[in-house]
C-alpha positions as a LaTeX table, in Angstrom:
\begin{tabular}{lrrr}
\hline
Residue & $x$ (\AA) & $y$ (\AA) & $z$ (\AA) \\
\hline
Unk1 & 9.56 & $-23.92$ & $-13.45$ \\
Unk2 & 7.59 & $-24.51$ & $-10.27$ \\
Unk3 & 4.13 & $-26.02$ & $-10.34$ \\
Unk4 & 0.72 & $-25.26$ & $-8.80$ \\
Unk5 & 0.58 & $-25.35$ & $-5.03$ \\
Unk6 & 4.32 & $-24.96$ & $-4.55$ \\
Unk7 & 4.23 & $-21.65$ & $-6.46$ \\
Unk8 & 1.46 & $-20.26$ & $-4.24$ \\
Unk9 & 3.23 & $-21.51$ & $-1.11$ \\
Unk10 & 6.43 & $-19.83$ & $-2.27$ \\
Unk11 & 4.55 & $-16.63$ & $-3.19$ \\
Unk12 & 2.93 & $-16.51$ & 0.24 \\
Unk13 & 6.28 & $-17.10$ & 1.89 \\
Unk14 & 7.89 & $-14.25$ & $-0.04$ \\
Unk15 & 5.07 & $-11.77$ & 0.67 \\
Unk16 & 3.92 & $-12.86$ & 4.14 \\
Unk17 & 5.99 & $-10.29$ & 6.04 \\
Unk18 & 4.71 & $-7.17$ & 4.22 \\
Unk19 & 1.12 & $-8.49$ & 4.17 \\
Unk20 & 1.17 & $-9.08$ & 7.92 \\
Unk21 & 2.90 & $-5.75$ & 8.55 \\
Unk22 & 0.28 & $-3.87$ & 6.51 \\
Unk23 & $-2.61$ & $-5.70$ & 8.20 \\
Unk24 & $-0.99$ & $-5.36$ & 11.64 \\
Unk25 & $-0.37$ & $-1.64$ & 11.25 \\
Unk26 & $-3.96$ & $-1.17$ & 10.04 \\
Unk27 & $-5.21$ & $-2.98$ & 13.13 \\
Unk28 & $-2.84$ & $-0.96$ & 15.31 \\
Unk29 & $-4.29$ & 2.23 & 13.83 \\
Unk30 & $-7.81$ & 1.16 & 14.71 \\
Unk31 & $-6.82$ & 0.31 & 18.28 \\
Unk32 & $-4.78$ & 3.48 & 18.80 \\
Unk33 & $-7.51$ & 5.70 & 17.36 \\
Unk34 & $-9.86$ & 4.57 & 20.12 \\
Unk35 & $-7.35$ & 4.51 & 23.00 \\
Unk36 & $-4.96$ & 7.47 & 22.63 \\
Unk37 & $-5.74$ & 11.02 & 23.66 \\
Unk38 & $-5.26$ & 12.80 & 20.34 \\
Unk39 & $-4.42$ & 16.16 & 21.84 \\
Unk40 & $-1.35$ & 14.91 & 23.71 \\
Unk41 & 0.06 & 12.32 & 21.25 \\
Unk42 & 1.76 & 13.29 & 17.95 \\
Unk43 & $-0.35$ & 10.83 & 15.95 \\
Unk44 & 0.39 & 12.29 & 12.46 \\
Unk45 & 4.14 & 11.94 & 13.08 \\
Unk46 & 3.58 & 8.34 & 14.22 \\
Unk47 & 1.60 & 7.60 & 11.03 \\
Unk48 & 4.32 & 9.24 & 8.93 \\
Unk49 & 6.99 & 7.10 & 10.61 \\
Unk50 & 5.00 & 3.90 & 9.97 \\
Unk51 & 4.29 & 4.94 & 6.35 \\
Unk52 & 8.00 & 5.50 & 5.69 \\
Unk53 & 8.83 & 2.17 & 7.34 \\
Unk54 & 6.22 & 0.28 & 5.29 \\
Unk55 & 7.40 & 1.96 & 2.08 \\
Unk56 & 11.00 & 0.94 & 2.74 \\
Unk57 & 9.87 & $-2.60$ & 3.59 \\
Unk58 & 7.81 & $-2.91$ & 0.41 \\
Unk59 & 10.45 & $-1.28$ & $-1.78$ \\
Unk60 & 13.41 & $-3.26$ & $-0.51$ \\
Unk61 & 12.47 & $-6.58$ & 1.00 \\
Unk62 & 9.39 & $-7.38$ & $-1.06$ \\
Unk63 & 10.86 & $-6.43$ & $-4.42$ \\
Unk64 & 14.05 & $-8.34$ & $-3.62$ \\
Unk65 & 12.07 & $-11.43$ & $-2.66$ \\
Unk66 & 9.75 & $-11.15$ & $-5.66$ \\
Unk67 & 12.65 & $-10.74$ & $-8.08$ \\
Unk68 & 13.95 & $-14.10$ & $-6.85$ \\
Unk69 & 10.51 & $-15.62$ & $-7.41$ \\
Unk70 & 10.22 & $-14.08$ & $-10.90$ \\
Unk71 & 13.52 & $-15.70$ & $-11.93$ \\
Unk72 & 12.01 & $-19.16$ & $-11.45$ \\
Unk73 & 8.47 & $-18.35$ & $-12.62$ \\
Unk74 & 7.89 & $-17.52$ & $-16.26$ \\
Unk75 & 4.13 & $-17.78$ & $-16.55$ \\
Unk76 & 2.33 & $-14.58$ & $-17.55$ \\
Unk77 & $-0.58$ & $-15.42$ & $-15.25$ \\
Unk78 & 1.71 & $-15.90$ & $-12.27$ \\
Unk79 & 3.71 & $-12.74$ & $-12.95$ \\
Unk80 & 0.47 & $-10.75$ & $-13.16$ \\
Unk81 & $-0.57$ & $-12.31$ & $-9.85$ \\
Unk82 & 2.74 & $-11.25$ & $-8.28$ \\
Unk83 & 2.42 & $-7.67$ & $-9.48$ \\
Unk84 & $-1.28$ & $-7.54$ & $-8.58$ \\
Unk85 & $-0.47$ & $-8.66$ & $-5.05$ \\
Unk86 & 2.31 & $-6.10$ & $-4.76$ \\
Unk87 & 0.05 & $-3.31$ & $-6.00$ \\
Unk88 & $-2.77$ & $-4.44$ & $-3.69$ \\
Unk89 & $-0.44$ & $-4.43$ & $-0.66$ \\
Unk90 & 0.73 & $-0.93$ & $-1.53$ \\
Unk91 & $-2.75$ & 0.47 & $-2.10$ \\
Unk92 & $-4.18$ & $-1.02$ & 1.09 \\
Unk93 & $-1.16$ & 0.15 & 3.07 \\
Unk94 & $-1.53$ & 3.76 & 2.02 \\
Unk95 & $-5.32$ & 3.71 & 2.29 \\
Unk96 & $-5.01$ & 2.80 & 5.97 \\
Unk97 & $-2.48$ & 5.61 & 6.47 \\
Unk98 & $-4.78$ & 8.15 & 4.82 \\
Unk99 & $-7.81$ & 6.93 & 6.75 \\
Unk100 & $-6.07$ & 7.27 & 10.09 \\
Unk101 & $-4.72$ & 10.70 & 9.25 \\
Unk102 & $-8.24$ & 11.76 & 8.32 \\
Unk103 & $-9.84$ & 10.14 & 11.37 \\
Unk104 & $-7.33$ & 11.95 & 13.58 \\
Unk105 & $-7.82$ & 15.34 & 11.94 \\
Unk106 & $-10.63$ & 15.87 & 9.41 \\
Unk107 & $-8.87$ & 18.90 & 7.93 \\
Unk108 & $-6.00$ & 16.67 & 6.72 \\
Unk109 & $-7.85$ & 15.97 & 3.46 \\
Unk110 & $-10.46$ & 17.95 & 1.56 \\
Unk111 & $-13.20$ & 16.42 & $-0.57$ \\
Unk112 & $-13.99$ & 13.33 & 1.50 \\
Unk113 & $-17.78$ & 12.87 & 1.59 \\
Unk114 & $-19.02$ & 13.66 & 5.10 \\
Unk115 & $-21.89$ & 11.15 & 5.19 \\
Unk116 & $-20.30$ & 9.07 & 7.92 \\
Unk117 & $-17.35$ & 9.22 & 10.24 \\
Unk118 & $-16.85$ & 5.48 & 10.58 \\
Unk119 & $-13.45$ & 4.01 & 9.88 \\
Unk120 & $-14.75$ & 1.53 & 7.29 \\
Unk121 & $-16.67$ & 4.19 & 5.36 \\
Unk122 & $-13.60$ & 6.43 & 5.24 \\
Unk123 & $-11.34$ & 3.47 & 4.39 \\
Unk124 & $-13.51$ & 2.84 & 1.32 \\
Unk125 & $-12.98$ & 6.44 & 0.15 \\
Unk126 & $-9.27$ & 6.32 & 0.82 \\
Unk127 & $-8.88$ & 3.04 & $-1.04$ \\
Unk128 & $-10.41$ & 4.92 & $-3.98$ \\
Unk129 & $-8.01$ & 7.82 & $-3.37$ \\
Unk130 & $-5.05$ & 5.43 & $-3.11$ \\
Unk131 & $-5.96$ & 3.72 & $-6.40$ \\
Unk132 & $-6.25$ & 7.12 & $-8.11$ \\
Unk133 & $-2.92$ & 8.23 & $-6.62$ \\
Unk134 & $-1.16$ & 4.95 & $-7.47$ \\
Unk135 & $-2.36$ & 5.10 & $-11.06$ \\
Unk136 & $-1.33$ & 8.79 & $-11.29$ \\
Unk137 & $-4.77$ & 9.77 & $-12.58$ \\
Unk138 & $-5.33$ & 12.37 & $-9.86$ \\
Unk139 & $-8.92$ & 13.55 & $-10.33$ \\
Unk140 & $-8.52$ & 16.11 & $-7.56$ \\
Unk141 & $-11.79$ & 15.32 & $-5.81$ \\
Unk142 & $-9.90$ & 14.31 & $-2.64$ \\
Unk143 & $-6.79$ & 16.36 & $-1.91$ \\
Unk144 & $-4.22$ & 16.25 & 0.88 \\
Unk145 & $-4.03$ & 19.51 & 2.82 \\
Unk146 & $-1.62$ & 18.91 & 5.72 \\
Unk147 & 2.12 & 18.57 & 5.23 \\
Unk148 & 2.12 & 15.05 & 6.69 \\
Unk149 & $-0.64$ & 13.93 & 4.32 \\
Unk150 & 1.20 & 15.42 & 1.35 \\
Unk151 & 4.39 & 13.61 & 2.35 \\
Unk152 & 2.55 & 10.28 & 2.66 \\
Unk153 & 1.03 & 10.86 & $-0.80$ \\
Unk154 & 4.52 & 11.53 & $-2.16$ \\
Unk155 & 5.65 & 8.22 & $-0.64$ \\
Unk156 & 2.85 & 6.41 & $-2.47$ \\
Unk157 & 3.73 & 8.11 & $-5.75$ \\
Unk158 & 7.39 & 7.17 & $-5.28$ \\
Unk159 & 6.48 & 3.56 & $-4.54$ \\
Unk160 & 4.07 & 3.35 & $-7.49$ \\
Unk161 & 6.79 & 4.50 & $-9.90$ \\
Unk162 & 9.21 & 2.07 & $-8.29$ \\
Unk163 & 6.78 & $-0.84$ & $-8.72$ \\
Unk164 & 6.01 & 0.09 & $-12.35$ \\
Unk165 & 9.73 & 0.29 & $-13.19$ \\
Unk166 & 10.23 & $-3.06$ & $-11.41$ \\
Unk167 & 7.41 & $-4.59$ & $-13.47$ \\
Unk168 & 8.74 & $-3.21$ & $-16.75$ \\
Unk169 & 12.24 & $-4.42$ & $-15.94$ \\
Unk170 & 10.90 & $-7.95$ & $-15.48$ \\
Unk171 & 8.73 & $-8.14$ & $-18.60$ \\
Unk172 & 11.63 & $-9.70$ & $-20.51$ \\
Unk173 & 11.38 & $-12.72$ & $-18.21$ \\
Unk174 & 7.89 & $-13.63$ & $-19.43$ \\
Unk175 & 7.81 & $-16.64$ & $-21.71$ \\
Unk176 & 4.72 & $-17.34$ & $-23.81$ \\
Unk177 & 5.11 & $-21.11$ & $-23.50$ \\
Unk178 & 4.23 & $-22.44$ & $-20.08$ \\
\hline
\end{tabular}
């Protein structure tokens, strides 16, 4: 069993790539939203491509790396931290996708409060939407309308089921004694 700081260093090493990809793509979205002429660039297709790429990255690389880490870490607290980080990466990733789709075309989603058109305000609402989608609660207050938005939502639902199955498959590795 690994101890203290070495565990967190190892955890960061195993999740650094997807964390930086999610943050980098979010930053890229912000930059592109202000620079690109939306009428001449197929922005929704670009977002869809990045969403598929991030989903594959999270589903394959991250889960493979985390399964290696889980094999050497048997603390309940640490396993919950691993799964919490994985869920947080996924939720933030899809929230940025939804926000950019909405910022590009407001008719992509229905039910988003129209109090402000700022990126941060809309990101807050789409983090909420992403949490609701990930947890499969689905209140229906915000709904995807465009085909691209629906496909990105389906990607999040697929990834959420994949993460839950991954978590359940690794429960047997939890040991009560630290």
